C-alpha positions in Angstrom: 11.4 24.7 -75.3 14.8 25.5 -73.8 13.2 28.5 -71.9 10.5 26.1 -70.4 13.0 23.5 -69.5 15.3 26.0 -67.9 12.6 27.4 -65.9 11.6 23.9 -64.8 15.3 23.3 -63.7 15.0 26.2 -61.4 11.9 24.9 -59.8 13.8 21.4 -59.4 16.6 23.3 -57.8 14.4 25.3 -55.5 12.5 22.1 -54.3 15.9 20.1 -53.9 17.5 22.9 -51.9 14.7 24.0 -49.6 12.8 20.8 -49.1 15.6 18.3 -48.8 14.4 17.2 -45.3 11.2 15.8 -46.9 13.2 13.6 -49.2 11.7 10.4 -47.6 8.2 11.6 -47.8 8.5 12.7 -51.4 10.1 9.5 -52.5 7.2 7.7 -50.6 4.6 9.9 -52.5 6.3 9.2 -55.8 6.0 5.4 -55.1 2.3 5.8 -54.1 1.9 7.4 -57.7 3.6 4.5 -59.3 0.9 3.1 -61.9 1.8 -0.4 -60.8 0.1 0.1 -57.5 -3.3 0.2 -59.5 -3.1 -3.4 -60.0 -1.7 -4.6 -56.7 -3.4 -2.3 -54.2 -6.4 -0.1 -55.6 -7.9 -2.7 -57.9 -8.3 -5.6 -55.4 -9.9 -3.2 -52.8 -12.3 -1.7 -55.1 -13.2 -4.7 -57.1 -14.6 -6.6 -54.3 -16.5 -3.4 -53.2 -18.0 -2.8 -56.7 -17.3 -5.0 -59.7 -18.0 -2.2 -62.0 -15.7 0.2 -60.3 -12.8 -2.3 -60.3 -13.4 -3.1 -64.0 -13.6 0.4 -64.8 -10.3 1.1 -63.1 -8.3 -1.5 -65.1 -9.7 -0.1 -68.4 -8.8 3.5 -67.4 -5.3 2.5 -66.2 -4.6 0.5 -69.2 -5.9 2.9 -71.8 -4.5 5.9 -70.1 -1.1 4.3 -70.0 -1.4 3.3 -73.5 -2.1 7.0 -74.5 0.7 8.1 -72.4 3.2 5.9 -74.3 1.8 7.4 -77.7 2.1 10.9 -76.4 5.5 10.3 -75.1 6.7 9.2 -78.6 5.0 12.2 -80.2 6.0 14.9 -77.9 9.5 13.4 -77.4 9.9 15.3 -74.0 13.3 15.5 -72.3 14.0 14.7 -68.8 15.6 17.0 -66.4 18.5 14.8 -65.2 19.7 14.3 -68.6 18.7 17.6 -70.3 20.9 19.6 -67.9 23.9 17.6 -69.2 23.4 18.0 -72.8 21.8 21.3 -73.5 23.7 24.3 -75.0 21.2 26.7 -73.2 23.8 27.7 -70.8 26.6 28.3 -73.1 30.0 28.5 -71.2 28.4 28.7 -67.8 28.5 25.5 -65.8 25.4 23.2 -66.0 23.0 23.4 -63.2 23.5 20.4 -60.6 20.5 18.2 -60.1 20.5 15.5 -57.5 19.5 12.2 -58.6 17.8 9.5 -56.5 17.2 5.6 -57.0 13.8 6.4 -58.7 14.9 9.2 -60.9 16.3 7.4 -63.9 13.2 6.7 -65.8 14.0 5.7 -69.4 11.1 6.8 -71.6 10.5 10.3 -72.8 9.4 12.8 -70.2 6.0 14.0 -71.4 3.4 13.5 -70.2 4.1 12.2 -66.8 3.1 8.6 -66.4 3.0 8.7 -62.7 0.8 11.8 -62.6 -1.4 10.5 -65.4 -1.9 7.3 -63.9 -2.4 8.5 -60.3 -4.9 11.2 -61.4 -6.9 8.9 -63.6 -7.3 6.2 -60.8 -8.0 8.6 -58.0 -10.6 10.3 -60.2 -12.5 7.0 -60.6 -12.3 6.4 -57.0 -13.6 9.7 -56.0 -16.3 9.9 -58.5 -17.4 6.3 -57.5 -17.4 7.1 -53.8 -19.6 10.0 -54.4 -22.0 8.1 -56.6 -22.3 5.6 -53.7 -23.1 8.1 -51.1 -25.1 10.7 -53.0 -28.5 11.1 -51.5 -31.7 10.8 -53.4 -32.6 14.3 -54.0 -36.3 13.6 -54.1 -36.4 12.3 -50.4 -33.1 13.7 -49.0 -33.4 16.2 -46.1 -31.5 19.2 -46.0 -29.2 18.1 -43.4 -28.3 14.9 -45.5 -27.5 17.2 -48.5 -25.4 19.4 -46.5 -23.5 16.4 -45.2 -23.0 15.2 -48.7 -21.8 18.5 -50.0 -19.2 18.6 -47.0 -18.1 15.0 -47.8 -17.8 15.9 -51.6 -15.5 18.9 -50.7 -13.5 16.8 -48.5 -13.0 14.0 -51.1 -12.1 16.5 -53.6 -9.7 18.4 -51.4 -8.0 15.0 -50.8 -7.8 14.3 -54.6 -6.0 17.5 -55.2 -3.7 17.3 -52.2 -2.7 13.7 -53.4 -2.3 14.7 -57.0 -0.2 17.8 -56.1 1.9 16.0 -53.8 2.6 13.3 -56.5 3.4 16.0 -59.0 5.8 17.7 -56.7 7.6 14.4 -55.9 8.3 13.7 -59.5 9.6 17.2 -60.1 11.8 17.0 -56.9 13.5 13.8 -57.9 14.4 15.5 -61.3 12.5 12.9 -63.4 10.1 15.3 -64.8 9.6 19.1 -65.6 6.7 20.9 -64.0 4.9 21.3 -67.3 5.0 17.5 -67.8 3.4 16.4 -64.6 0.7 19.1 -65.1 -0.2 17.7 -68.5 -0.2 14.2 -67.1 -2.5 15.3 -64.3 -5.1 16.8 -66.4 -4.7 14.0 -69.3 -5.3 11.3 -66.7 -8.7 13.1 -65.5 -9.9 13.4 -69.1 -9.3 9.7 -69.7 -11.1 8.8 -66.5 -14.1 11.2 -67.4 -14.4 9.6 -70.7 -14.9 6.2 -69.3 -17.8 7.5 -67.3 -19.7 7.6 -70.5 -18.7 4.2 -71.8 -20.9 1.6 -69.6 -20.2 -1.2 -72.4 -16.8 -2.0 -70.5 -18.7 -3.5 -67.6 -20.1 -6.3 -69.7 -17.7 -6.8 -72.4 -17.2 -10.4 -73.6 -13.8 -12.1 -73.7 -13.8 -11.5 -77.5 -13.9 -7.7 -77.0 -11.0 -7.8 -74.6 -8.9 -9.8 -77.1 -9.9 -7.3 -80.0 -8.9 -4.3 -77.7 -5.6 -6.1 -76.8 -4.8 -6.7 -80.5 -5.6 -3.2 -81.5 -3.5 -1.5 -78.8 -0.6 -3.7 -79.5 -1.0 -3.5 -83.2 -1.4 0.3 -83.2 1.7 0.8 -80.8 3.9 -1.5 -83.1 2.8 0.3 -86.3 3.5 3.6 -84.8 6.9 2.3 -83.6 7.7 1.2 -87.2 6.3 4.4 -88.7 8.8 6.3 -86.4 11.8 4.1 -87.4 10.9 4.6 -91.2 11.3 8.3 -90.9 14.6 7.7 -88.9 13.3 8.6 -85.5 14.6 6.2 -83.0 11.7 5.5 -80.3 14.0 4.3 -77.9 16.4 7.3 -78.1 15.6 8.2 -74.5 17.1 4.9 -73.4 20.5 5.6 -74.5 20.3 9.1 -72.7 19.3 7.4 -69.3 22.0 5.1 -69.5 24.5 7.7 -70.3 23.4 10.2 -67.7 21.9 8.2 -64.7 24.3 8.6 -61.7 24.0 4.9 -60.8 23.8 2.4 -63.7 21.9 0.1 -61.3 19.0 2.7 -61.2 18.3 2.1 -64.9 15.6 -0.7 -65.1 14.2 -2.5 -68.0 10.7 -2.4 -66.6 10.5 1.4 -66.9 10.9 1.1 -70.9 8.0 2.0 -72.9 7.3 -1.5 -74.1 7.5 -2.8 -70.7 4.6 -0.7 -69.6 2.6 -1.6 -72.7 3.2 -5.3 -72.1 2.2 -5.1 -68.5 -1.0 -3.3 -69.3 -2.1 -5.6 -72.0 -1.4 -8.6 -69.7 -3.6 -6.9 -67.1 -6.5 -6.3 -69.6 -6.2 -9.8 -71.0 -6.3 -11.3 -67.5 -9.3 -9.4 -66.5 -11.3 -10.2 -69.7 -10.4 -13.9 -69.1 -11.4 -13.7 -65.4 -14.6 -11.8 -65.9 -15.9 -14.4 -68.6 -14.8 -17.5 -66.5 -17.0 -19.9 -64.6 -14.8 -19.3 -61.5 -16.1 -15.7 -61.4 -19.7 -16.5 -62.1 -19.8 -19.2 -59.5 -18.2 -17.2 -56.7 -18.6 -13.4 -57.1 -21.7 -13.7 -59.1 -23.1 -16.6 -56.9 -24.9 -16.7 -53.5 -21.9 -15.8 -51.7 -21.1 -12.8 -53.8 -23.2 -10.3 -51.9 -21.9 -11.5 -48.5 -19.8 -9.0 -46.4 -17.7 -12.0 -45.1 -17.0 -13.3 -48.4 -15.7 -9.9 -49.6 -13.6 -9.2 -46.7 -12.0 -12.7 -47.1 -11.4 -12.2 -50.8 -9.8 -8.5 -50.1 -7.5 -10.0 -47.5 -6.5 -13.1 -49.5 -5.8 -11.0 -52.6 -3.8 -8.2 -50.7 -1.9 -10.8 -49.1 -1.1 -12.8 -52.1 -0.2 -9.9 -54.5 2.3 -8.7 -51.9 4.2 -11.9 -52.7 4.4 -10.8 -56.1 7.0 -8.3 -55.3 9.4 -11.1 -54.6 9.1 -12.3 -58.1 11.9 -10.9 -60.3 11.8 -11.0 -64.0 15.2 -12.1 -65.9 16.4 -9.2 -67.8 19.2 -10.7 -69.7 16.9 -11.4 -72.7 14.3 -8.7 -73.5 11.9 -11.0 -75.3 11.8 -13.3 -72.2 11.3 -10.3 -70.0 8.4 -9.1 -72.0 6.6 -12.6 -72.1 7.0 -13.1 -68.4 6.0 -9.7 -67.6 2.8 -10.2 -69.7 2.0 -13.5 -67.9 2.7 -11.9 -64.5 0.4 -9.1 -65.1 -2.4 -11.4 -66.6 -2.2 -13.5 -63.4 -3.0 -10.5 -61.1 -6.8 -10.0 -62.2 -7.0 -13.6 -62.7 -6.2 -14.1 -58.9 -8.2 -11.1 -57.8 -11.3 -11.8 -59.9 -11.6 -15.6 -60.3 -9.1 -17.9 -58.5 -9.0 -16.4 -55.0 -12.9 -15.7 -54.8 -13.5 -19.1 -56.1 -11.2 -20.8 -53.2 -13.1 -18.5 -50.7 -16.4 -19.6 -52.1 -15.3 -23.3 -51.6 -14.1 -22.6 -48.0 -17.4 -20.9 -47.1 -19.3 -23.7 -48.7 -17.3 -26.5 -46.8 -17.8 -24.6 -43.4 -21.6 -24.3 -44.1 -21.9 -28.0 -44.9 -19.9 -28.9 -41.7 -22.4 -26.7 -39.5 -25.4 -28.4 -41.1 
C-alpha cells in the first residue's frame, strides 16, 4: 500500500502546486459534496417534487453512509495529511509537504471517501429520477421527442460526471483523501443508489420498519465496534492521528468522527419514518392541497429557509454522549419539519385563506 499512497501523494502535490488559484472553488466543491447537504438542501427540494424520490434519497444516504462507516473500519485507510508524517517509505529523505486547509482534518479512516460516496449516491438518485420523469412513452413518442430525450439524458449524465469528478478532485486537493479512496467511494455510492431502484418497499414502510432498521444499523455498528476492540483493534485509531498531525487543532471537529455520522443518519431515518406515518403528513401532503403547485412551492420555500437556521445551532462538544444525543434529535427534526410540520402549517394557512375568500 505504501507505493499506492506515495503515488497519491504525488497527485496531491501536483494539484496543490499547479491549481492553487482554484483553491476557493475546490473548497466550495468539497463543501457541496458534504453528505450533510443531502438533508438540508437536496432532500427538501426533491421531496415536495416527488415523495418517493425524497424518501429514497434519505434511505440511500443513510444506508450508504452506514456502509461507508463499516468499510472504513474494515479497510482502515490512511489519510494523506497524516500518512506523510508517519511513514517510513521515504527513509532518510525529507517527507513531502502537503498543505492543509480548514476542511482537511477529517478524523475517520480514509477509505472509501464519504464525500465521494454520499455525493455520487444522491446525485445518481436525482439523475435517474429526472430521467424517469421526462422519459417519453415509446409507444406514442415521435422521433423528435426521442432525440430530445437522448440529448437531455446525455447532458444530465455529463453533468453528473463533471460534478462527481470535481468532488473527487477537491477531496484529493485538500489532502484529506488519496485518489484511489475517492474512486472507490464514487462507484460504491452508485452501486448503493442502483440497489435501491429495486427496493420499492421503502416507499410505504411503516414506522415499525423504520424502528427495526434503526435498531439493526445501530446494533450492527456497536457489535462490530466491540468485535474490533476484542481483537485489540482500536476503531478510533484515526482520531489520535488527526489530533496529532492536523496543522490547526481547531480544525478537528467531533462531528467528523465515525459515530457522529452514524448518529446523524439514524436520527434522519427515524425522523423520516415518524413524519411519513404521522397524521400531519397525511392531512397536508396527502390531502387535497398536496398536489397543488402553490402548496409545494410554499413548502419548499419555508423548509429551505427554516433549515438554513439550523446552521446556527451548535452542539455542545464538552460531553460526547450529550453531543450524540442532541445530534440525533437535531437530525430527526429535519425530516419532521420537511415532511410533516411545515407542510401542515402551510396546509392550515391555505385553508384559512380559502375560508376568508368564501
